[in-house]
ZAMARGU-4260 file (C-alpha; in steps of 0.2 Angstrom, whole numbers, plus 5000, padded with zeros to 4 digits):
<rodrens>
0) 5109/4952/5164 | 5106/4937/5153 | 5122/4928/5148 | 5120/4923/5129 | 5139/4919/5127
5) 5135/4900/5124 | 5126/4905/5108 | 5139/4905/5094 | 5130/4918/5084 | 5134/4931/5097
10) 5152/4930/5094 | 5150/4938/5077 | 5135/4948/5081 | 5137/4953/5100 | 5121/4958/5109
15) 5122/4976/5116 | 5107/4972/5127 | 5106/4953/5130 | 5091/4955/5140 | 5080/4959/5125
20) 5076/4948/5110 | 5089/4947/5097 | 5084/4948/5078 | 5096/4942/5065 | 5088/4947/5048
25) 5088/4957/5032 | 5074/4966/5024 | 5068/4953/5012 | 5050/4947/5011 | 5054/4933/5024
30) 5065/4944/5034 | 5052/4958/5036 | 5039/4946/5043 | 5048/4946/5060 | 5052/4964/5061
35) 5034/4969/5056 | 5028/4957/5069 | 5040/4964/5083 | 5035/4982/5078 | 5016/4977/5079
40) 5017/4969/5096 | 5029/4981/5104 | 5041/4969/5110 | 5058/4976/5114 | 5072/4969/5102
45) 5089/4972/5095 | 5091/4970/5076 | 5107/4963/5068 | 5109/4965/5049 | 5114/4949/5041
50) 5122/4953/5024 | 5115/4939/5013 | 5124/4946/4998 | 5140/4943/5007 | 5135/4926/5012
55) 5135/4930/5030 | 5122/4917/5033 | 5134/4903/5028 | 5147/4908/5042 | 5150/4896/5056
60) 5142/4908/5068 | 5126/4910/5059 | 5124/4892/5055 | 5126/4888/5074 | 5109/4896/5076
65) 5101/4891/5059 | 5109/4876/5051 | 5099/4880/5035 | 5108/4896/5032 | 5093/4907/5030
70) 5086/4923/5038 | 5077/4927/5049 | 5082/4920/5065 | 5079/4925/5083 | 5087/4923/5100
75) 5075/4926/5114 | 5083/4927/5131 | 5066/4925/5140 | 5060/4909/5131 | 5049/4896/5138
80) 5053/4893/5157 | 5063/4909/5157 | 5077/4900/5147 | 5085/4907/5131 | 5077/4901/5115
85) 5085/4901/5098 | 5073/4899/5084 | 5073/4900/5065 | 5060/4899/5051 | 5049/4914/5049
90) 5032/4905/5051 | 5038/4897/5067 | 5044/4913/5074 | 5028/4922/5070 | 5018/4909/5079
95) 5030/4909/5093 | 5029/4928/5096 | 5010/4928/5094 | 5008/4914/5107 | 5022/4923/5118
100) 5012/4939/5119 | 4994/4934/5116 | 4994/4946/5101 | 4989/4944/5082 | 4983/4927/5084
105) 4965/4922/5088 | 4962/4914/5105 | 4948/4903/5100 | 4956/4886/5095 | 4947/4884/5079
110) 4951/4902/5073 | 4969/4900/5079 | 4971/4885/5068 | 4963/4894/5054 | 4975/4909/5055
115) 4990/4897/5056 | 4984/4887/5041 | 4985/4904/5031 | 5003/4906/5037 | 5007/4889/5030
120) 4998/4894/5014 | 5011/4908/5012 | 5026/4897/5017 | 5021/4883/5005 | 5014/4893/4991
125) 5016/4912/4990 | 5035/4912/4995 | 5042/4898/4985 | 5031/4902/4969 | 5034/4920/4969
130) 5052/4918/4972 | 5054/4906/4957 | 5044/4918/4946 | 5055/4932/4952 | 5071/4922/4947
135) 5064/4918/4929 | 5056/4935/4926 | 5070/4947/4933 | 5086/4937/4935 | 5095/4923/4926
140) 5079/4915/4920 | 5077/4929/4907 | 5091/4922/4897 | 5083/4905/4895 | 5075/4904/4878
145) 5062/4891/4884 | 5049/4901/4893 | 5039/4886/4899 | 5048/4887/4916 | 5043/4905/4918
150) 5026/4903/4912 | 5023/4888/4924 | 5026/4900/4939 | 5016/4914/4931 | 5001/4903/4930
155) 5004/4897/4948 | 5006/4914/4954 | 4990/4920/4946 | 4981/4905/4954 | 4988/4908/4971
160) 4983/4927/4970 | 4966/4921/4965 | 4965/4910/4981 | 4969/4926/4991 | 4957/4937/4981
165) 4943/4924/4985 | 4947/4924/5003 | 4946/4942/5004 | 4930/4944/4995 | 4920/4949/5010
170) 4933/4954/5023 | 4947/4967/5025 | 4960/4955/5032 | 4963/4937/5029 | 4955/4932/5046
175) 4941/4945/5044 | 4941/4961/5055 | 4957/4958/5064 | 4975/4960/5057 | 4984/4944/5061
180) 5000/4934/5058 | 4991/4928/5042 | 4992/4945/5035 | 5010/4948/5041 | 5016/4932/5032
185) 5010/4937/5015 | 5011/4956/5014 | 5030/4957/5011 | 5028/4944/4997 | 5014/4952/4988
190) 5023/4969/4989 | 5039/4961/4982 | 5030/4953/4968 | 5024/4969/4961 | 5038/4980/4967
195) 5055/4972/4967 | 5051/4959/4955 | 5041/4971/4944 | 5029/4957/4939 | 5012/4966/4941
200) 5008/4966/4923 | 5015/4949/4920 | 5003/4941/4933 | 4989/4954/4928 | 4988/4961/4946
205) 4978/4976/4941 | 4963/4964/4937 | 4962/4960/4955 | 4952/4970/4967 | 4953/4964/4985
210) 4971/4959/4985 | 4977/4977/4980 | 4966/4985/4993 | 4972/4973/5006 | 4990/4976/5002
215) 4987/4995/5002 | 4979/4995/5019 | 4992/4984/5026 | 5006/4995/5020 | 4998/5010/5028
220) 5000/5003/5045 | 5014/5012/5054 | 5022/4996/5062 | 5022/4989/5044 | 5031/5004/5037
225) 5044/5003/5051 | 5046/4984/5049 | 5049/4984/5031 | 5065/4994/5033 | 5072/4984/5048
230) 5087/4980/5049 | 5092/4994/5037 | 5100/4989/5021 | 5115/5000/5023
</rodrens>
């Protein structure tokens, strides 16, 4: 049995089975990227619910793994060279798991980088912009009389959705015929935009064709359906 006691996070969230990958997360758009990935690749793991509403990411134990205080994060007892590996940032975790298992990332070098660039597109574009739109549309921003901040993110969200719509013009998935980490990275955020944030009408989502179809077929995948609810919110 692997000894993970040197990792401070295990003091607050002890591993029942330290021989398998430990996931520290919550079912947010960033969090479900990793749970969906793990469900898709079939890698055994143990999920720990990090209650972000109770500021558990700012505890000493969590910060010992991710000093940025954000979910998701993982602790892989079988990392490179057989040594335990702690890793944070959802995009980095997706890439690591894809390379570890040889799944959901093209093996051809050029195609591999093409898929990774679309993961970065989500990390730098969809996530931050959709999140800001959600703030100004659903949360505290609605009390700000000046609507220019909200409209800035509305327009940028429309533009980013347009980029994704164009990319999907002649393909089912972002990389063509194969479902990859590029799709996993973005599915939760687009789902959140029209679901939790209720911003579909605001960004004219119904005027798109390919993005809604891509989202629907992505959400129909059994592994995605399982992953979007891991760890349970309760």
